[in-house]
C-alpha positions in Angstrom: 38.9 49.3 9.2 37.5 46.4 11.2 33.4 46.8 10.8 33.2 50.2 8.3 35.1 52.0 6.2 35.0 55.7 5.2 32.1 56.7 3.5 32.3 56.7 -0.3 34.9 53.6 -0.3 34.6 51.4 -3.0 35.6 48.2 -0.8 33.8 46.0 1.4 34.9 44.4 5.2 35.1 40.3 5.1 34.1 40.5 9.0 36.6 37.6 10.0 39.7 38.6 7.8 39.8 42.7 8.1 40.7 42.6 4.9 39.7 44.7 1.4 37.7 43.0 -1.4 35.9 44.4 -4.3 32.0 45.0 -3.5 31.4 42.6 -6.4 33.6 39.5 -7.6 33.7 40.3 -11.5 32.6 44.1 -10.8 34.7 45.5 -13.7 34.4 42.3 -16.3 30.3 42.9 -15.5 30.6 46.3 -16.1 33.6 46.5 -19.3 31.1 43.8 -20.9 28.3 46.0 -20.5 29.5 48.9 -22.0 31.0 47.0 -24.7 28.7 44.4 -25.9 25.6 45.6 -24.9 25.3 47.9 -27.9 27.2 45.0 -30.1 24.3 42.3 -29.3 21.6 45.1 -30.2 23.3 45.5 -33.9 23.2 42.3 -34.3 19.2 41.5 -33.4 18.7 44.3 -35.2 20.6 43.4 -38.5 18.8 39.8 -38.0 15.7 41.4 -39.4 14.4 40.3 -42.8 15.7 43.7 -44.9 11.9 44.3 -46.7 10.1 43.3 -43.2 13.0 45.5 -41.3 12.3 48.4 -43.0 8.6 48.2 -42.9 8.7 47.8 -39.4 11.2 50.5 -38.6 9.4 53.3 -40.5 6.1 52.3 -38.7 7.2 51.0 -34.7 11.1 50.4 -34.5 11.8 54.2 -34.2 10.8 53.8 -30.7 12.2 50.9 -29.3 14.8 53.5 -27.8 11.8 55.7 -26.1 12.2 54.4 -22.7 16.1 54.9 -23.1 15.3 58.5 -24.1 13.1 59.0 -21.5 15.6 57.6 -18.8 18.0 60.1 -20.1 16.1 62.6 -19.9 14.8 61.6 -16.1 18.3 61.2 -15.3 19.3 64.6 -17.0 16.6 66.6 -14.9 17.3 65.1 -11.3 21.1 65.5 -12.5 20.5 69.3 -13.1 18.3 69.6 -9.4 20.5 67.8 -7.9 23.6 70.3 -9.2 21.7 73.0 -8.4 20.5 71.9 -4.5 24.7 70.8 -4.2 25.5 74.3 -4.9 22.4 76.0 -2.8 23.8 73.8 0.0 27.4 75.0 -0.2 26.1 78.3 -0.2 23.9 77.9 3.0 27.2 76.2 4.5 28.9 79.5 4.1 25.7 81.8 5.0 25.8 79.3 8.9 29.4 80.1 9.4 28.4 83.9 9.3 28.6 85.0 13.3 26.8 88.4 12.2 24.0 86.6 10.7 23.8 83.8 13.6 23.8 86.4 16.1 20.8 88.5 13.7 18.7 84.8 14.0 19.2 83.9 17.5 17.8 87.6 18.7 15.4 87.5 15.6 16.6 90.9 14.9 15.4 91.5 11.4 17.5 95.3 11.1 20.9 92.8 11.7 19.6 90.1 9.4 18.6 92.3 6.2 21.6 94.8 6.9 23.9 91.7 6.1 22.1 89.6 4.4 20.9 92.1 1.6 24.1 92.4 -0.2 24.6 88.4 -0.2 21.4 88.2 -1.8 22.3 90.7 -4.5 25.8 89.4 -5.0 23.7 85.4 -5.0 21.4 86.7 -7.6 23.5 88.2 -10.0 25.9 85.3 -9.8 23.5 81.7 -8.8 20.5 83.2 -10.4 19.0 82.9 -6.5 15.5 84.3 -6.5 14.3 83.2 -2.4 16.5 83.9 0.8 14.3 83.3 4.0 15.5 83.4 7.7 12.4 81.4 10.0 12.3 80.7 13.7 12.4 77.3 15.3 8.8 77.3 15.0 9.1 78.0 11.1 7.4 81.6 11.2 9.1 83.8 8.9 11.2 86.4 10.0 12.6 87.9 7.2 11.8 87.5 3.3 15.4 88.8 2.1 14.1 89.2 -1.5 10.9 90.7 0.0 11.5 92.1 3.3 7.9 93.8 4.0 6.5 90.0 4.4 7.3 88.1 7.7 5.2 87.1 10.4 3.5 84.0 8.3 4.0 80.2 9.2 5.8 78.9 6.2 4.5 75.4 5.7 6.0 74.1 2.2 6.9 70.7 2.3 10.9 71.2 2.1 10.7 73.4 5.6 8.5 70.7 7.4 10.6 67.8 5.7 13.7 70.1 7.1 12.2 70.2 10.8 11.1 66.9 11.0 14.9 65.3 9.9 16.8 68.1 11.6 18.8 68.4 8.6 18.9 70.0 5.1 15.7 69.0 2.2 15.8 70.3 -0.9 13.1 70.0 -3.7 11.0 71.3 -6.4 8.1 72.8 -5.9 5.4 74.4 -7.6 4.7 78.1 -7.3 1.1 79.8 -8.3 1.9 81.6 -11.7 3.3 77.4 -12.7 6.9 78.3 -12.4 9.3 75.6 -10.8 11.0 76.5 -7.9 14.0 74.5 -6.7 13.7 75.4 -2.9 16.9 74.3 -0.2 16.0 74.3 3.3 18.4 74.1 6.5 18.3 74.1 9.7 20.4 76.3 11.7 22.1 75.3 14.8 24.5 77.1 17.2 27.9 76.6 16.4 28.8 76.2 20.4 25.7 74.7 21.8 24.3 73.2 18.5 20.6 74.8 19.7 18.2 75.0 16.9 18.0 78.8 15.9 15.8 78.3 13.0 16.1 77.8 9.1 17.7 79.7 6.4 16.0 78.7 2.5 17.7 79.6 -0.8 15.4 79.3 -3.6 16.0 79.6 -7.3 13.6 79.6 -10.5 14.6 76.1 -12.9 13.3 77.6 -16.5 16.6 76.5 -17.9 16.2 72.5 -17.0 13.9 72.4 -19.7 15.9 74.0 -21.9 18.7 71.5 -21.1 17.1 68.4 -21.5 15.8 70.0 -24.8 19.1 71.1 -26.7 20.8 68.0 -25.2 18.5 65.0 -26.9 17.8 67.7 -29.8 14.3 67.8 -29.1 11.2 70.3 -29.1 9.7 70.5 -25.9 6.4 71.2 -24.3 6.0 72.0 -20.9 2.4 70.8 -19.0 0.7 71.4 -15.7 -2.0 69.6 -14.0 -5.0 71.6 -13.6 -5.4 70.0 -10.0 -2.5 71.7 -8.8 -3.1 75.5 -10.2 -5.4 78.5 -9.2 -6.6 79.5 -12.9 -6.8 83.2 -12.4 -3.1 83.2 -10.8 -1.7 81.2 -13.5 -3.5 83.4 -16.4 -2.4 86.5 -15.0 1.4 84.8 -14.9 1.1 83.6 -18.6 0.4 87.0 -19.7 3.4 88.1 -17.6 5.3 86.3 -19.6 4.1 87.2 -22.8 2.3 83.6 -23.5 -1.1 82.8 -24.4 -3.1 81.1 -21.7 -5.4 78.7 -22.9 -6.7 77.1 -20.1 -9.9 75.2 -21.8 -7.5 73.4 -24.5 -6.8 70.4 -22.6 -9.2 68.7 -19.7 -6.4 68.2 -17.8 -3.9 70.1 -18.1 -2.3 73.4 -19.2 0.5 74.2 -22.0 3.0 76.2 -19.9 5.7 76.3 -22.5 6.0 75.5 -25.7 9.0 75.2 -28.2 7.1 75.0 -31.5 4.4 77.5 -32.5 1.8 74.6 -32.8 1.6 71.6 -31.6 1.5 68.5 -33.8 -1.9 66.8 -34.2 -1.1 63.0 -33.2 0.5 64.6 -29.9 -2.2 67.1 -29.6 -4.4 64.1 -29.3 -2.5 62.5 -26.7 -2.8 65.3 -24.2 -6.6 65.3 -25.2 -6.9 62.0 -23.4 -4.1 62.3 -20.8 -2.0 59.4 -22.5 1.4 60.4 -21.4 3.2 57.4 -21.0 6.6 56.5 -23.1 5.6 53.5 -24.7 8.3 50.9 -25.7 7.5 50.6 -29.3 6.3 54.2 -29.5 6.0 55.1 -33.3 7.3 57.7 -35.2 5.2 60.7 -35.6 5.9 62.6 -39.0 5.3 66.4 -38.8 6.5 69.2 -41.2 8.3 66.3 -43.0 10.4 65.2 -40.7 10.0 62.6 -37.8 9.9 62.4 -34.2 9.8 60.5 -31.2 7.8 61.4 -28.6 8.4 60.8 -25.0 6.7 61.9 -21.5 9.2 62.9 -18.8 7.2 63.2 -15.3 8.0 65.8 -13.2 7.4 65.0 -9.6 7.6 67.7 -7.0 9.0 67.4 -2.8 5.8 65.9 -2.3 5.9 63.3 -4.7 3.1 63.9 -6.6 3.3 64.6 -10.2 2.6 67.8 -11.0 3.5 68.3 -14.7 4.6 66.5 -17.8 7.8 67.4 -20.2 6.4 66.1 -23.5 9.9 65.5 -25.8 10.1 65.4 -29.6 12.9 64.0 -30.5 14.2 64.5 -34.1 14.9 60.9 -35.6 14.8 61.5 -39.6 18.3 60.8 -39.9 18.0 57.5 -38.0 14.9 56.5 -40.2 16.6 57.3 -43.7 19.9 55.7 -42.5 18.5 52.6 -41.0 16.7 52.1 -44.1 19.8 52.0 -46.3 21.5 50.3 -43.9 19.0 47.5 -44.0 18.8 47.3 -47.7 23.1 47.1 -48.0 24.6 46.0 -44.7 22.2 43.3 -42.9 24.1 39.9 -44.0 27.5 41.8 -43.9 26.5 43.1 -39.9 25.5 40.0 -38.7 28.4 37.9 -40.1 30.6 40.7 -38.6 28.8 41.5 -35.6 29.0 37.5 -34.6 32.8 37.4 -34.7 33.0 41.0 -33.1 30.9 39.5 -30.5 33.3 36.4 -29.8 36.2 38.9 -29.7 35.1 41.5 -27.6 33.8 38.8 -24.9 37.2 37.2 -24.5 39.2 40.1 -24.5 36.9 42.1 -22.7 36.8 39.3 -19.5 40.5 39.1 -20.3 41.1 43.2 -19.6 38.4 43.0 -16.8 40.3 40.3 -14.6 43.2 41.8 -14.9 41.7 45.2 -14.0 40.0 43.4 -11.0 43.6 41.7 -10.0 45.7 44.8 -9.8 42.6 46.7 -8.0 42.6 44.0 -5.4 46.6 44.4 -4.8 46.3 48.0 -5.1 43.5 48.0 -2.2 45.8 45.7 -0.1 48.9 47.9 -0.6 47.6 51.1 0.6 45.4 50.1 2.8 46.3 47.0 5.2 49.6 46.1 7.7 50.3 43.2 6.0 51.9 41.3 9.3 48.4 41.9 12.0 45.9 42.1 8.6 44.6 45.4 10.5 44.6 48.8 8.3 47.3 51.1 8.6 47.3 54.5 9.7 46.3 56.2 6.7 43.1 53.8 6.4 42.6 55.6 10.3 42.5 59.2 9.6 40.7 58.8 6.7 38.1 56.5 8.7 38.3 58.9 12.0 37.2 62.3 10.0 34.5 60.0 8.2 33.4 59.6 11.5 33.4 62.6 13.1 31.7 64.1 10.0 28.9 61.7 10.6 28.9 62.5 14.3 28.6 66.0 14.2 25.6 65.5 11.5 23.7 63.0 13.8 25.0 64.5 17.2 26.9 60.9 18.4 29.8 60.4 20.1 33.2 59.0 19.3 35.5 57.2 21.2 39.6 56.5 20.7 41.3 54.1 21.9 45.1 54.1 21.7 46.7 50.9 22.5 50.1 50.4 23.5 52.1 47.1 24.7 54.1 47.5 27.6 58.0 46.6 27.2 57.7 45.7 23.7 61.5 46.3 23.1 62.5 43.7 26.1 60.1 41.3 24.3 62.2 42.0 20.7 65.9 42.1 22.7 65.2 38.9 24.6 63.4 36.9 22.5 63.9 38.3 18.9 62.3 40.3 16.4 60.4 36.9 15.5 59.0 36.6 18.4 58.1 40.4 18.3 56.2 39.5 15.1 54.2 36.7 16.6 53.1 38.8 19.6 51.7 41.9 17.2 49.8 39.2 14.8 47.9 37.5 17.8 47.2 40.7 19.1 45.8 41.7 16.0 43.6 38.8 15.9 42.6 39.1 19.8 41.3 42.8 19.2 39.3 41.5 16.2 38.3 38.6 18.0 36.9 40.9 21.4 35.7 44.4 19.4 32.5 44.8 18.9 31.4 44.6 15.1 31.3 48.6 13.9 34.3 49.2 15.4 37.5 50.5 13.8 40.8 48.8 14.3 44.2 49.6 13.2 47.9 49.5 13.5 48.9 52.3 14.2 52.7 52.2 14.1 54.8 49.9 15.7 53.3 48.1 18.9 50.7 51.0 19.0 46.8 50.4 17.8 44.2 52.4 17.6 40.5 51.4 18.1 38.0 53.8 16.7 34.5 53.0 18.7 31.3 55.0 16.9 28.3 55.9 18.7 30.2 55.5 22.4 30.2 57.7 24.8 33.7 57.9 27.5 32.7 55.5 29.6 31.7 52.9 27.8 34.9 53.4 26.2 36.5 52.8 29.2 34.8 49.7 30.0 36.1 48.0 26.6 39.5 48.9 27.3 39.2 47.6 30.2 38.3 44.4 29.4 40.7 44.7 26.4 43.3 45.1 28.9 42.5 42.3 31.0 42.2 39.6 27.8 45.3 40.7 27.1 46.8 40.1 30.2 45.1 36.6 30.4 46.4 35.4 27.4 49.9 33.1 26.5 51.4 34.4 23.3 52.9 32.1 21.6 56.2 32.9 20.2 57.4 29.9 18.6 59.9 26.9 19.6 57.3 25.7 22.3 57.8 29.2 24.2 54.8 31.5 25.4 55.4 34.5 27.1 52.6 37.0 28.8 52.3 40.9 28.0 50.5 43.3 29.0 49.0 46.9 27.1 48.1 50.4 28.1 45.6 52.2 26.8 44.6 55.9 26.3 41.0 56.7 25.9 39.8 59.9 24.5 36.3 61.3 23.0 34.4 63.3 20.7 33.3 66.0 21.2 34.6 66.4 25.1 38.4 65.6 24.0 38.8 67.2 21.1 36.8 68.1 17.8 39.0 66.5 14.7 40.5 63.5 14.1 44.2 65.0 14.6 42.9 66.7 18.0 41.5 63.6 19.0 44.3 61.1 18.2 46.4 63.3 20.1 44.5 63.2 23.4 44.3 59.8 23.1 48.1 59.1 22.7 47.9 62.4 25.6 46.3 59.3 28.3 47.8 56.6 26.8 51.2 58.5 27.8 49.7 58.4 31.4 48.6 55.2 31.4 52.1 54.3 30.9 53.4 57.1 33.3 51.2 55.6 36.3 52.5 52.2 35.8 51.4 50.3 33.0 48.8 47.4 32.5 46.1 50.2 33.0 43.6 52.7 31.0 43.7 56.2 31.5 41.0 58.8 30.6 42.1 61.7 28.7 42.0 65.2 30.7 42.3 68.4 29.5 45.4 68.6 32.0 46.5 65.6 30.6 50.1 66.0 29.0 50.6 66.9 25.7 51.4 64.1 23.4 53.9 65.9 21.6 55.9 65.9 24.8 58.5 62.8 25.2 57.1 59.1 26.0 58.6 57.2 28.7 60.3 53.9 27.3 57.4 51.2 26.3 
């Protein structure tokens, strides 16, 4: 479409040509070179170190070179795990907000109705997904019902996630630190009446996330220590919670942190010293720690809550003993051979990957063109039209914006073909496409819907403004001389149907039918005019009068 594409598309638009181009020239080549050549370059650089010096540096300092990369991997794994859980909870909430019984109970603030219908759901969600918290709150954030603890209600929910959902008017989620030192993922969604869009309140789901640390530890093959900053804890509550979990509650061991959980029975001395000093950053040249005849690389992963505060740190000890031993042997025996082979491989792969990347880009460009663009007018085809309209309707429902659709058809186009030939008809279609691009605002979406029919999506425009746009386009077409070749120029007119979301229809297919129906009326009323869809308009599926 002209000006924008469906969300998630992997293409960008040239606003002068309505064509698809890769987001970044050479993207595939760069990506392939990065994936294939970066490890090769690192290997070459390593093998250039003099073997004896390399052994010394590796055993004492160079083991930690990859620490930052592993830390980023651990951070990504943590965030991905949280996001996966959050999206799962969002999916559950999306199902809940379509339950009419729950909506009726929330609208009437009927705790008994809410509890009656929500309690079985909570039991199932707890067994299936590990959901531990289930809240209903009113528009004022006053709690109506804790399904997991029905006796507690009436208090103001003032957590960051709820306030974010209130301020944004959409779903908010994040991790919050509980009084017992546990981390809870909370997802809060404003609940709007499905018909009136009136805010009825908020629904919240929460789950404890102890498996996140285990997942990071197992993924990296590491030992883990979870340290929480004392300033965010209540000492009696935390100590009680540790006793409940059967863990030692040593509040005074370190000045700034308490150890909430650990996978080793004891903390290595070097690591304990860093906890004592509050040194919780991973250095790029982090040296290995030797403990129990093994070598470990320490990593520190900061944990931020939904408010952006660093409330805890996961200290990881990644076992690199095999790496150390293997590197010593490799540096002694294979230095020169690896360096020579690495240079040759680099040259070979650099050329090969460049060739493959260019081939991929060319094929991708051709596929995009074939799948999306009408070759005659340079506009997108009906497949892209429906994808874009569906995406815009989803966005409009989320943000509360209108959308208008113009369905435009050339009057008596068959007569143009019959009188002047199909080549002349093609010139008229091509020129009309250029006019629409030139006189339609940026951000609109243009498509050749089929034959002599065109569709225009106008995001964030109501029907009145869309009518003005349609009348302007109709007048421009009427005043334009269309060059059909051989020094011949003709006049053509267009009829335009206008429909708008949500008043005319609420789905892409229905909105298209509504605009088509309005176009039918414009044709029936004499052509060269604009008609607005009304509920009394003929159905778009009825036979049309000739164009």
